[in-house]
N, C-alpha and C positions, 0 to 999 in steps of 0.2 A: 756690621755683619749680623749682630744679634737682632738689630731692628728688622732686617730682611727675613730672618728666620722666623721671628715672632709674627710679623705680618703674613708671611706664607702659611704658618701653622694656623693662624686665626682664620685666614681665608679658607683653608682646606677644611677646618672644622665647621665653619659657617656653610660651606658647600654640603657637606655631609649631613648636617642638621636639616637644611633646606630640602634635600633630596629625600631624606627619611620622612619629613613632614608631608611633602608632596605625595609620596608613594602611599602613606596611610590614608590620606584624603581620598586618592584614586581608588584604593581597595574598599572604602566605606561607600563609594558611589557605583559599585558594580551591581548588576541585577540580583545576583544571589544575596548579596549583603543587604540591599534595600528590602528584598522579600523577607529576610529574616528579622530586620528591624521592625518591619510592618506586622509580622506575626508576633513578635514580642510585645509590641504596643496593643495588639488585639487581645492577647491573653491578659495582659495588665488591666486593660478596660473591662474585660469580662469579670475579673476578680473584683474590681471596684464596683460594677454594677450588682454583683451578687452580694457584696457586703452592704450596699445601699438597699437593696431589697429586703434583706434580713433586718436592718434597722428599721425600715418602714413597717415591716411585719411585727417587730417587737413594739413599736409605737402604737400600731393599731390595736394589738391585744391589750396592751396597758390602757389605752383610751377605752376600749371596750369594757374592760373591768371597772374602770372608774365610772362610766355611764351606767353600767349594770347596778353598780352599788348606789349610785345616786337616785336611780329610778326604782330601786327596790326590786330588781329582777333576779338578783342573786339570792333572795330570801327564800327559805324552805316553803314549800306549798302549804297553805292553810287548809286543814282537813274540812273546814267549814264550807269552803267554796265548792261549786258543783264540778263535776268531772270535765275534762276538757272536751269541747265540742267537736274536735276533729275526729275523735275515735267514733262518735255518733254519726258523723258525716261520712265516714269510711264504711260504716256498717250498712249494708244493703238490704237488711231484713225488712224495714218498714219504709222503704222508698215509695213515694207517692206515685211514681210512674211505673207501669209494668216494664219488665226486662224484655227488650227486644234485641234481635240481632240486627244491627244496623248495616245491612249490605247494600251498598249503593247500586249494585247490579241487579237487585231483585225487580220483579215486575210489580208495578203498583196497582 
């Protein structure tokens, strides 16, 4: 008698367990659940890409500082050197060519 009761209870428990397991799998495969999982993965991937970009940026800044130090670009400007030529190039006062309005629609 106890054997039959034991096996009946074991079978019922196994049936409940299997039914619960199958229902959980079916709920995970609904379109809404799949869309939510995809959205979660996309957000996670976005965070990983952001972290990667920040790491790359930090590495770039560190390497740029190392190169600047190695090449002496970070040193203060020597007053004996001439002024930067860029300022002279931007100054239009002594330009070798006269200033014209370059209108392509003018009659030549």
